C-alpha positions in Angstrom: 0.0 0.0 0.0 1.4 3.4 -1.0 2.1 6.0 1.7 -0.7 8.5 2.4 -0.5 11.6 0.1 -2.2 14.9 0.9 -2.4 18.0 -1.3 -2.4 21.4 0.3 -4.0 24.4 -1.4 -3.9 27.8 0.4 -6.7 30.2 -0.8 -7.6 33.8 -0.2 -10.7 35.4 -1.8 -10.6 32.8 -4.7 -14.4 32.4 -5.1 -14.2 33.2 -8.8 -11.3 31.0 -9.6 -10.8 28.1 -7.2 -13.4 26.0 -9.0 -11.0 25.5 -11.9 -8.2 24.4 -9.6 -10.4 21.9 -7.9 -11.6 20.6 -11.2 -8.0 20.1 -12.3 -7.3 18.1 -9.2 -10.4 16.0 -9.7 -9.2 15.3 -13.3 -5.9 13.9 -12.1 -4.9 10.5 -13.6 -4.2 9.5 -10.0 -6.8 10.6 -7.5 -5.6 8.5 -4.6 -4.9 11.5 -2.3 -6.6 13.7 0.3 -7.1 17.4 -0.3 -7.0 20.2 2.3 -7.9 23.7 1.3 -6.8 26.4 3.7 -9.1 29.4 3.7 -6.7 32.2 4.5 -9.4 34.4 6.1 -11.3 35.0 2.9 -14.0 37.6 2.8 -15.9 36.1 -0.2 -17.5 32.7 -0.9 -14.3 30.7 -1.3 -15.3 28.3 1.5 -18.7 27.6 0.0 -17.2 26.7 -3.4 -15.0 24.2 -1.7 -17.9 22.7 0.3 -19.9 22.2 -2.8 -17.0 20.6 -4.6 -16.4 18.3 -1.6 -19.9 16.8 -2.0 -18.9 15.0 -5.2 -15.1 15.1 -5.2 -13.3 11.8 -6.1 -11.2 12.1 -2.9 -11.7 13.3 0.7 -11.7 17.1 1.0 -10.9 19.0 4.2 -11.5 22.7 4.7 -9.7 24.6 7.4 -9.4 28.3 8.1 -6.3 30.2 9.0 -6.7 33.8 10.2 -3.0 34.8 10.0 -2.5 36.4 6.6 0.1 35.1 4.1 0.7 32.0 2.0 3.4 30.8 4.4 1.1 30.7 7.3 -1.7 29.1 5.3 0.6 26.5 3.8 2.1 25.6 7.1 -1.3 25.2 8.7 -2.3 22.9 5.8 0.8 20.8 5.9 0.6 20.3 9.7 -3.1 19.6 9.5 -2.4 16.8 7.0 0.5 15.4 8.9 -1.6 15.3 12.0 -4.1 13.1 10.1 -1.5 10.6 8.9 0.0 12.2 5.8 3.5 10.8 4.9 3.8 12.6 1.6 2.7 16.2 0.9 2.2 18.3 -2.3 1.2 21.9 -2.7 -0.3 24.0 -5.4 -2.2 27.3 -5.2 -5.8 28.3 -5.8 -5.1 30.2 -9.0 -3.2 27.3 -10.6 -4.1 24.3 -12.8 -1.9 21.2 -12.1 -1.3 19.1 -15.3 -3.4 15.9 -15.4 -0.4 13.8 -14.5 0.9 16.1 -11.7 0.1 13.7 -8.9 1.5 10.8 -10.8 4.7 12.8 -11.3 4.8 13.6 -7.6 4.6 9.9 -6.7 7.4 9.2 -9.2 9.7 11.6 -7.6 9.0 10.2 -4.1 9.5 6.7 -5.5 13.0 7.8 -6.7 13.9 8.8 -3.2 13.3 12.5 -3.3 12.5 14.2 0.0 11.7 17.6 -1.7 10.7 17.9 -5.3 10.4 21.3 -7.0 8.3 21.3 -10.1 8.0 23.3 -13.3 5.7 26.4 -13.7 4.2 27.4 -17.0 1.6 30.0 -17.9 -2.1 29.1 -17.8 -3.3 28.5 -21.4 -6.8 29.7 -20.6 -5.3 33.2 -19.9 -4.0 33.3 -23.5 -0.4 34.2 -22.8 1.5 36.3 -25.3 4.7 34.9 -26.8 6.7 37.0 -24.4 4.7 35.6 -21.4 4.9 32.1 -22.7 8.6 31.9 -23.6 10.5 35.0 -22.4 9.2 35.2 -18.8 10.1 31.5 -18.0 13.5 32.0 -19.5 14.1 35.1 -17.3 12.9 33.2 -14.2 15.3 30.3 -15.0 18.1 32.9 -15.4 17.4 34.4 -12.0 17.3 30.9 -10.5 20.8 30.2 -11.9 21.9 33.5 -10.4 20.4 32.3 -7.1 22.4 29.2 -7.2 25.6 31.2 -7.1 24.6 33.8 -4.5 26.9 33.6 -1.5 24.0 33.1 1.0 22.9 30.0 -1.0 26.3 28.4 -1.1 27.1 27.9 2.6 28.9 24.7 3.4 26.1 23.6 5.8 23.8 23.1 2.8 23.6 19.5 1.9 22.0 19.9 -1.5 22.4 22.4 -4.4 20.0 25.4 -4.7 17.3 24.7 -7.3 14.4 26.7 -8.7 11.4 26.2 -6.4 7.9 27.5 -6.8 5.6 27.5 -3.8 2.7 26.5 -6.0 4.4 23.4 -7.3 6.4 21.4 -4.7 6.2 18.1 -2.9 7.9 17.2 0.4 7.9 14.3 2.7 6.2 14.8 6.1 9.4 13.7 7.8 11.5 16.3 6.1 8.9 19.0 6.6 8.9 18.4 10.4 12.7 17.9 10.5 13.5 21.2 8.8 10.9 23.4 10.5 8.5 23.7 7.6 7.3 26.9 5.8 7.9 30.2 7.5 4.7 31.9 8.8 5.8 35.3 7.3 3.6 37.9 5.7 3.4 38.1 2.0 5.7 41.1 1.9 8.3 39.2 3.9 10.9 36.7 2.6 9.5 34.4 -0.1 8.2 31.4 1.9 9.1 28.9 -0.9 12.8 30.0 -0.9 12.9 29.9 2.9 11.4 26.4 3.0 13.9 25.2 0.3 16.9 26.5 2.2 15.6 25.0 5.5 15.3 21.7 3.7 18.7 22.0 2.2 20.2 22.1 5.7 18.5 18.8 6.5 18.5 16.7 3.3 20.6 15.9 0.3 17.6 14.4 -1.5 16.2 17.6 -3.1 15.5 17.6 -6.8 14.2 19.8 -9.6 11.3 17.8 -11.1 10.6 19.0 -14.7 7.8 16.5 -15.1 5.8 18.0 -12.2 4.0 20.7 -14.2 1.6 23.3 -12.9 0.0 26.0 -15.0 0.1 29.2 -13.1 -1.9 32.5 -13.4 -0.4 35.6 -15.0 -2.5 37.9 -13.0 0.3 39.4 -10.9 2.4 39.9 -14.0 -0.4 41.7 -15.8 -1.3 43.8 -12.7 2.3 44.9 -11.9 4.2 44.5 -15.2 7.3 42.4 -15.8 9.9 44.6 -14.0 7.9 44.9 -10.7 6.9 41.2 -10.7 10.5 40.1 -11.1 11.7 42.5 -8.5 9.0 41.2 -6.1 10.1 37.6 -6.7 13.7 38.7 -6.2 13.8 39.0 -2.4 10.8 41.5 -2.5 12.9 44.3 -4.0 9.7 45.8 -5.1 6.8 46.3 -2.7 3.6 48.1 -3.6 2.9 51.4 -1.7 -0.5 50.0 -0.8 0.0 46.9 1.3 -3.4 45.5 0.1 -1.9 45.1 -3.4 0.3 42.2 -2.2 -2.8 40.1 -2.2 -2.7 39.9 -6.0 -1.8 36.2 -5.8 
């Protein structure tokens, strides 16, 4: 019998869009998992959409609420909720993302190969009709910045047991054992340090079984890029070197 796998989806005011994410999860070629959606203090009908979906979903669906704002806090709540209910393997995507139909199968493959943390590939959502620049240039720039990150002094400390890899919070998989061992995702506000990079580096201190998994594919929304433009979006992703004047704008996620 395979180890219990849970998928964690943080969500904030996603009433209009989370249905597509839930449908993509229901359409997985492997539906042998449990889902926990973490309602990050939404003010709209996000929770009701999840409850309606749960009534007919092909897997168990849990809905929990986290009042502390930020994807780090929401993800940490979801991961620890799942672990507390027996999860041995964990995967995460976000409520504006569409996992490829074989995403769960690819997650299981990486765990089967011995990975303790697998960082998947992010591509633009097709239903948002990306331009050629959005489809090809932006991913290339992100990969270039990830290569830069690999050579940054703070990412090359001798204590790290695995190389730095490109890691997206909306497409990763981690064993429950490593999550607990390394301390998990930081419960920082959105404008704080990127929670996916912090989790990656915490894991690198505890494990040498961290991989970049190109076959784990998630289609992600372009809404932040289109709201802020390419320069501000890249600066935001690069250690929050851009922060909007109005703190409420950070919730474009």
